[in-house]
Each structure stands twice: as structure tokens, then as C-alpha cells.
C-alpha positions in Angstrom: -68.0 29.8 26.2 -65.2 27.8 27.7 -64.9 24.1 26.9 -64.5 21.4 29.5 -61.0 20.5 30.7 -59.1 18.1 28.4 -57.9 15.0 30.3 -57.0 12.6 27.6 -53.6 10.9 27.6 -50.9 11.4 25.0 -51.6 9.0 22.2 -49.4 5.9 22.4 -47.8 6.9 25.7 -47.0 4.0 28.0 -48.8 4.3 31.3 -50.9 7.3 30.3 -49.9 10.9 30.3 -48.4 12.5 33.4 -49.7 15.9 32.3 -52.8 17.7 33.6 -54.6 20.4 31.7 -56.5 23.6 32.5 -59.8 24.8 30.8 -59.2 26.3 27.4 -60.9 28.6 25.1 -62.2 26.6 22.1 -63.4 28.8 19.3 -64.1 27.3 15.9 -63.4 29.6 13.0 -66.6 30.9 11.4 -67.6 29.5 8.0 -66.7 32.8 6.2 -63.0 32.1 6.8 -63.3 28.9 4.8 -65.1 30.7 2.0 -62.5 33.5 1.9 -59.6 31.0 2.1 -61.0 29.0 -0.8 -61.5 32.2 -2.9 -57.9 33.2 -2.2 -56.5 29.8 -3.2 -58.5 29.7 -6.4 -57.4 33.2 -7.3 -53.8 32.2 -6.6 -54.0 29.2 -8.8 -55.5 31.2 -11.7 -52.7 33.9 -11.3 -50.0 31.2 -11.1 -51.4 29.5 -14.2 -51.3 32.8 -16.1 -47.7 33.5 -14.9 -46.6 30.0 -15.9 -48.2 30.4 -19.4 -46.2 33.6 -19.7 -43.0 31.7 -18.9 -42.2 33.6 -15.7 -41.5 30.8 -13.2 -40.5 33.2 -10.4 -43.7 35.2 -10.7 -45.6 32.0 -10.6 -44.6 31.6 -7.0 -45.8 35.0 -5.9 -49.5 34.3 -5.9 -49.0 31.2 -3.8 -46.9 33.2 -1.4 -49.5 35.9 -1.1 -52.3 33.3 -0.6 -50.2 31.6 2.1 -49.6 34.9 3.9 -53.3 35.7 3.9 -54.2 32.2 5.0 -51.6 32.3 7.8 -52.9 35.7 8.9 -56.5 34.4 9.0 -55.5 31.3 10.8 -53.5 33.2 13.4 -56.4 35.6 14.1 -58.8 32.8 15.0 -56.7 29.8 16.1 -53.3 31.1 17.2 -52.1 27.8 18.6 -52.6 26.2 15.2 -50.8 29.1 13.5 -47.8 28.5 15.7 -48.0 24.7 15.1 -48.1 25.3 11.4 -45.0 27.5 11.6 -43.2 24.8 13.6 -44.1 22.2 11.1 -43.1 24.3 8.1 -40.1 26.4 9.3 -37.5 23.7 8.6 -38.6 23.7 4.9 -38.9 27.5 4.3 -35.3 28.0 3.3 -35.9 26.0 0.2 -38.3 28.7 -1.0 -35.5 31.3 -1.2 -34.6 32.2 -4.8 -31.0 33.3 -5.5 -32.3 35.6 -8.2 -34.8 37.3 -5.9 -34.4 39.8 -3.2 -37.5 38.7 -1.4 -36.8 36.8 1.8 -39.6 34.3 2.6 -38.3 33.5 6.0 -38.0 37.2 6.9 -41.6 37.8 5.8 -42.8 34.8 7.9 -40.8 36.1 10.9 -42.4 39.5 10.5 -45.9 38.0 10.3 -45.2 35.9 13.3 -44.1 38.9 15.4 -47.1 41.0 14.3 -49.7 38.2 15.0 -47.9 37.3 18.3 -48.1 40.9 19.5 -51.8 41.0 18.8 -52.5 37.7 20.4 -50.4 38.6 23.5 -52.2 41.9 23.9 -55.6 40.1 23.6 -54.7 37.3 26.0 -53.4 39.7 28.6 -56.6 41.8 28.4 -58.7 38.7 28.8 -56.6 37.7 31.9 -56.0 34.2 30.4 -52.8 33.7 32.4 -52.9 30.9 34.9 -49.7 31.2 37.0 -46.2 32.0 35.8 -45.2 31.1 32.3 -42.9 28.0 32.1 -40.4 30.0 30.1 -40.5 33.2 32.1 -37.0 32.9 33.5 -35.5 33.0 30.0 -37.1 36.3 29.1 -34.8 38.6 31.1 -31.5 37.4 29.7 -32.9 37.4 26.2 -34.2 40.9 26.7 -30.7 42.1 27.9 -29.1 40.3 24.9 -31.5 42.0 22.5 -30.9 45.5 24.0 -27.1 45.0 23.8 -27.5 44.1 20.1 -29.6 47.2 19.5 -27.0 49.4 21.3 -24.1 47.9 19.4 -25.9 48.5 16.1 -25.8 52.3 16.8 -22.0 52.5 16.6 -21.7 49.7 14.0 -20.0 50.4 10.7 -23.1 48.7 9.1 -26.0 49.9 11.4 -28.8 48.7 9.1 -27.4 45.1 8.8 -26.6 45.0 12.6 -30.1 46.3 13.5 -31.7 43.7 11.1 -29.8 40.9 12.8 -30.8 42.3 16.2 -34.4 42.1 15.2 -33.9 38.5 14.2 -32.4 37.9 17.6 -35.4 39.6 19.2 -37.7 37.2 17.4 -36.2 34.5 19.6 -37.5 36.4 22.6 -41.0 36.6 21.1 -40.9 32.8 20.4 -40.0 32.2 24.1 -42.8 34.4 25.4 -45.4 32.9 23.0 -44.5 29.3 23.7 -44.5 30.0 27.4 -48.2 31.2 27.3 -49.4 28.6 24.8 -47.9 25.6 26.6 -50.1 25.9 29.7 -52.4 23.1 28.5 -51.7 19.5 27.7 -53.6 19.8 24.4 -51.2 22.5 23.2 -48.1 20.5 24.4 -49.3 17.6 22.4 -50.0 19.8 19.4 -46.7 21.6 19.3 -44.7 18.4 20.0 -46.4 16.7 17.1 -45.7 19.8 14.9 -42.0 19.8 15.9 -41.6 16.1 14.9 -43.6 16.5 11.7 -41.3 19.3 10.6 -38.7 16.7 9.6 -40.8 15.1 6.9 -40.1 17.5 4.0 -36.4 18.0 4.8 -35.9 14.2 4.8 -37.7 13.8 1.5 -35.5 16.5 0.0 -32.5 14.8 1.4 -33.6 11.5 -0.1 -34.0 13.2 -3.5 -30.6 14.7 -3.3 -29.1 11.3 -2.3 -30.8 9.5 -5.2 -30.2 12.1 -7.9 -27.2 14.1 -6.7 -29.1 17.3 -7.5 -28.9 20.0 -4.8 -26.1 18.3 -3.0 -22.8 20.2 -2.3 -19.5 18.5 -3.3 -16.7 19.4 -1.0 -13.3 17.7 -0.4 -14.4 14.8 -2.5 -17.7 14.0 -0.8 -21.2 14.9 -1.7 -22.9 16.6 1.2 -26.8 16.7 1.3 -28.5 19.8 2.7 -32.2 18.9 2.6 -34.3 22.0 2.5 -31.6 24.1 4.1 -29.1 26.5 2.5 -26.0 24.5 3.8 -25.3 21.0 5.2 -24.2 22.4 8.5 -27.5 23.9 9.8 -29.3 20.9 8.3 -27.1 18.6 10.4 -27.7 20.7 13.5 -31.4 20.5 13.0 -31.3 16.7 12.3 -29.3 16.3 15.6 -32.1 18.0 17.5 -34.9 16.0 16.0 -32.9 12.7 16.4 -32.2 13.5 20.1 -35.9 14.3 20.7 -37.0 11.1 18.9 -34.6 8.8 20.8 -35.5 10.5 24.2 -39.3 10.0 23.6 -39.1 6.5 22.0 -39.0 4.5 25.2 -42.2 6.3 26.5 -44.4 5.3 23.5 -46.0 2.1 22.3 -47.7 0.8 19.2 -47.7 2.7 16.0 -46.3 6.0 17.4 -43.3 4.1 18.7 -42.7 2.5 15.3 -43.1 5.9 13.6 -40.6 7.5 15.9 -38.1 4.8 15.4 -38.3 5.3 11.6 -37.8 9.0 12.1 -34.7 8.4 14.3 -33.1 6.0 11.8 -33.8 8.4 8.9 -32.4 11.4 10.8 -29.3 9.4 11.7 -28.7 8.3 8.1 -29.2 11.8 6.8 -27.0 13.3 9.5 -24.1 11.0 8.4 -24.5 12.2 4.8 -24.3 15.9 5.7 -20.6 15.2 6.6 -20.9 18.0 9.3 -18.3 16.9 11.8 -19.4 19.4 14.5 -23.0 18.1 14.4 -21.7 14.6 14.5 -19.8 15.3 17.7 -22.7 17.2 19.2 -25.3 14.6 18.4 -23.1 11.7 19.6 -22.7 13.5 22.9 -26.4 14.2 23.1 -27.2 10.5 22.6 -24.7 9.5 25.2 -26.5 11.8 27.7 -29.8 10.3 26.7 -28.4 6.8 27.4 -26.9 7.8 30.7 -30.0 9.6 32.0 -32.7 7.4 30.6 -31.8 4.1 28.9 -28.4 2.4 28.7 -29.5 0.5 25.6 -29.1 3.7 23.7 -25.3 3.5 24.4 -25.1 0.1 22.8 -27.1 1.0 19.8 -25.0 4.2 19.3 -21.8 2.2 19.5 -23.2 -0.4 17.0 -24.3 2.4 14.7 -20.9 4.1 14.7 -19.2 0.8 13.7 -21.7 0.1 10.9 -21.3 3.6 9.5 -17.5 3.4 9.7 -17.6 0.1 7.7 -20.4 0.9 5.3 -19.5 4.6 4.5 -15.7 4.8 4.1 -15.9 8.5 3.2 -16.8 9.2 6.8 -13.4 8.0 7.8 -11.8 10.2 5.2 -13.8 13.2 6.5 -12.5 12.6 10.0 -8.9 11.7 9.0 -8.3 15.0 7.2 -8.3 16.7 10.6 -4.7 15.5 11.0 -3.5 17.6 8.0 -2.9 20.9 9.7 -1.0 22.6 6.8 -1.1 22.1 3.1 2.1 22.2 0.9 1.2 25.8 -0.1 1.1 26.8 3.6 -2.7 27.2 3.8 -4.6 25.5 6.6 -5.1 21.8 5.8 -8.6 21.4 7.3 -11.5 23.5 8.6 -10.4 23.1 12.2 -6.9 24.5 11.5 -8.5 27.3 9.5 -10.9 28.1 12.4 -8.1 28.4 14.9 -6.2 30.9 12.7 -9.4 32.8 11.9 -10.5 33.2 15.5 -7.3 35.0 16.3 -8.0 37.3 13.3 -11.6 37.9 14.5 -10.5 38.8 18.0 -8.3 41.6 16.6 -11.5 43.3 15.2 -12.7 44.1 18.7 -12.5 47.9 19.2 -15.3 48.4 21.7 -14.9 46.0 24.6 -18.2 47.2 26.2 -20.7 47.0 23.4 -18.8 45.5 20.4 -18.8 46.3 16.7 -22.4 45.2 16.0 -24.0 42.0 14.8 -22.7 40.9 11.4 -19.8 43.3 12.0 -17.2 40.5 11.5 -18.8 39.1 8.4 -19.1 42.5 6.7 -15.6 43.7 7.7 -13.0 43.9 5.0 -10.4 42.2 7.2 -12.5 39.0 7.9 -15.6 38.9 5.6 -16.9 35.6 7.0 -18.8 34.6 10.1 -16.6 33.8 13.1 -17.7 30.1 13.4 -17.5 30.4 17.2 -20.5 31.8 19.1 -18.7 32.9 22.3 -16.1 34.8 20.2 -18.7 36.3 18.0 -20.8 37.5 20.9 -17.7 39.1 22.5 -16.5 40.8 19.4 -19.9 41.9 18.1 -21.8 42.6 21.4 -18.9 43.3 23.8 -18.8 42.5 27.5 -22.5 43.4 28.0 -23.7 41.0 25.3 -21.3 38.3 26.6 -22.6 38.7 30.1 -26.2 38.3 28.9 -25.2 35.3 26.7 -23.6 33.7 29.7 -26.6 34.5 31.9 -28.9 32.8 29.3 -26.7 29.7 29.2 -26.7 29.4 33.0 -30.5 29.9 33.1 -31.0 27.3 30.4 -28.8 24.8 32.4 -30.8 25.5 35.6 -34.1 25.0 33.8 -32.9 21.8 32.3 -31.9 20.4 35.7 -35.1 21.7 37.1 -37.1 19.9 34.4 -35.2 16.6 35.1 -36.0 17.0 38.8 -39.7 17.8 38.3 -40.6 15.4 35.5 -42.3 12.1 36.4 -41.9 9.0 34.2 -43.5 9.3 30.8 -43.5 11.9 28.0 -42.5 14.7 30.4 -39.4 12.8 31.4 -38.4 12.1 27.8 -38.8 15.8 27.0 -36.7 16.8 30.0 -33.9 14.4 28.9 -34.1 15.7 25.3 -33.8 19.3 26.5 -30.8 18.5 28.6 -29.0 16.6 25.9 -29.9 19.1 23.2 -28.6 22.0 25.3 -25.2 20.4 25.7 -25.1 19.4 22.1 -25.9 23.0 20.9 -23.3 24.5 23.3 -20.6 22.1 22.0 -21.5 22.9 18.3 -21.5 26.6 19.0 -17.8 26.4 19.7 -17.1 25.8 16.0 -20.3 27.0 14.3 -22.6 30.0 13.9 -25.7 29.0 16.0 -26.5 32.2 17.9 -28.4 33.9 15.1 -29.5 30.9 13.0 -33.1 31.4 13.7 -34.3 28.1 12.1 -32.1 26.1 14.5 -33.1 28.2 17.5 -36.8 27.7 16.7 -36.6 24.0 17.3 -34.2 24.1 20.2 -36.4 26.6 22.0 -39.5 24.5 21.2 -37.9 21.5 22.8 -36.8 23.5 25.8 -40.3 25.1 26.2 -42.0 21.8 25.8 -39.8 20.2 28.5 -40.3 23.1 31.0 -44.0 23.1 30.5 -44.5 19.3 30.5 -42.4 18.9 33.7 -44.5 21.4 35.5 -47.7 19.8 34.4 -46.4 16.4 35.4 -45.4 17.7 38.9 -48.9 19.2 39.4 -50.5 15.9 38.3 -48.3 13.9 40.7 -49.1 16.3 43.6 -52.8 16.2 42.7 
């Protein structure tokens, strides 16, 4: 049967929660799932032990991978919201499981499992008529669908159709995420669950960053500085992710009290320190801008703390000044670009010359796989135009405008409390991501988009719940 409505407040929230819930289906997984799960884990441990004894460390991971896949599939079939929460909590750490000597893509397998289970859950929920009003994320679906179709059409004429189609499917995964989150976040309980999962995702990346800082292992040494990358494959996406979590933590901090507030403060400080040590200048600029927006929209004290933090970092970490100062070197004695910004400016002109189909473009990953360029464009608007043409660019612009309207709408709707903090985080994160996308490759970095879309969906859903509660 259906459980009673959940009306408890967000733990630690000052003044109680502004959100109101609807009745939810609460189905506890049968005991047999626990028995099957235990048998799978024991079997995986035995197989891993045998593989380790045989000296094959790569094969040792496969039983655990298979056990995890079966466990996720079982969880998704009985408690889909917990399946999505687990993915949110773990997605930031999955890149660390990639093996350079293996062709198996862990993140791709997880994305495929997510799409399959999401499709089954959506079909089941639609048949049961579980919808209660329009989805909070419904306005994002149309531009994402047009962008996905443009990517598929461009793949047909691409010089690398398989690679372009694969990248298009990754882009389509973003649409599935938006639809799923929109239907899940109709209840306060799920808003709290997925918000907690989003914040919890930072634990393992920060532990990995601390290990790299203390030992030097796993860090990348570039231009005389050691850049940490956490559980990511490069410092730049790690920095973009840290900026999102830092912005979310700061925006929510003033709406909490007690232990949750202290914990969120620790997360914010740790994310800020790790962000500095990535030496990712684009993420620095984007995050500083996001925190300024949080300060202007919500709490002016953030501006003072930000200014103090910048001064402390400049004095305590001289290499930060070196990293910023090299932007003044536009050309080296050999005639090559003297810094990454100068290189980008020259490279963007080269990328634009690859455009041969102004309507549909050359296909996703067309620039990276071309003999003339062989690298990603490091600029999302240019990449979308060259690889997806005018149709894709129009859909991309439509999506940005819709996001901006939704962010302003969330700010207008959200009452004081957690909902307001989420709306501010969404607005600040959107501007930060847009600024970073001018010199980075964000549009198909699914791990970054997972968390940005999660923040956006949480804000849109919480603001609507808050408005209903205020009216009621």
C-alpha cells in the first residue's frame, strides 16, 4: 500500500523545511534480495582471491565489477531512488577505476545500466500513473532532445560515424538524467536523499586528493607545479566538479545549524583547498564568480571571506601567482604560444576552419579525431558550431536560455531556507559553468554534467515545493 505523507523537516535546517511532500510508494526489498546479494559478494571475493593468488591484478577487479553491476541492477529494480542516489554518490569516483591497460570502460557500463534501468522505471511509473503535475525539469527536455537529434544526424555524415554516434549517446544520457530527476524529485524525501548523495560524492575525491598531496603519487607535474586530480582523469574536470560542490556547500551553509552546518563548512574549506591545488585557472575564475554571486544574492559575508581567502592563498601558495603570471607570456623564444590561453586563441581559429557543413556540422569528436586538429576544441560554443552546425548551436542556445529562465524562476519561487540556498547555488553554478565552457570542454563531460544537472533539478523541485507550502 501507500505510506503516509512525509512531513519531517530537513535535518539541521534553520526554521524548518519550506518543502511539502506528497504520498510516496514505500516498498521494502524482499529478504531474498539480501540473500542473493550476499551470495554474489561472497562469490566475488572468492574469485578475486583466486585471481590475486594467480598474480593477475586486473582480473582481480572483474569479479567485484560484476558483483557491483548485479547489486546495482537488483537495487534499481526495487528501490530506484536509492539506485540513483548511489550513482550520484559514486559517479565522481568512478573514473579512478579506469585501467589504462584495459579496453573496458567502467563509466560507460554504468551509464548503460542507468539508461536501461531508467527506461524500465519510467515505463512502470507511467503505467501506474504515478505522476502528480508537471515535472520540475520538463522545460529542459525539448532543447535537450533537439540537441540529441542534431548530434545523431551529424554522426551520419561524420568521417568517424561510430565515435560520433557514441558521443551522441553520451549526450543523450544527459536527457535521461533530466527526465529521471524530474520525476523522482516530486517528494521532499527524495530531495533530501539526492541532495545528501550529491554532497557525499565529494568524500572519496577529497581523500584521493589528500593522498596525492601527501605522497605526490597520481599528481600531474606541469609547468613546474604539481597538480592534483583526485579520482578524475585530469585536474581540470576535477576542478570544475570541486567548484560545483563548493558553490553548493556555501549556498546551503547559512540555512543549516548544528552538526550539519559544521560538516558543510569542513566540506567547503576542503573543496576550496583542493581547488587551489588543481591549478586549473578556468575553474578558479568560474568558482570565484559563482561565490561572488552567492554573496550578492544571499550573504554579503561570503564576499569578505572570499577576499580574505584569495589573500591567504596568494601569500601561502606562491606557485598560484606563478600560474597566473605566465598568462603574460604570449610567445616563447621558439615562436610557440607561451601559455595555454595564447594556444587556445590560435587553436580556435584552426578549429573553425574545419567546419564544412554549416547546418549539421562534422559530428561530435570530429575535431579531436581530425588530422588537422587532433585535440578537443577547449571552447564549447565553437565545438557545438563546428561539430553540430547551426541546428545544434540553436538547440544549445535554447538550452542555455531555458536554464537561465529556470534559475530566475527558482529564485523567485523559493522561500527562505534550503530551497533558497539551492536556487542560489543553481544560479551561481550556471554562470560558472558557462564561463568555464568558453575555455574548456564541458558539453560532453558527463561526470560534470551529472552534478550540475542534479543541482539544477534539486533547485527547480525544491522551489516549487516551497511555493506550494507557502501558498498552503
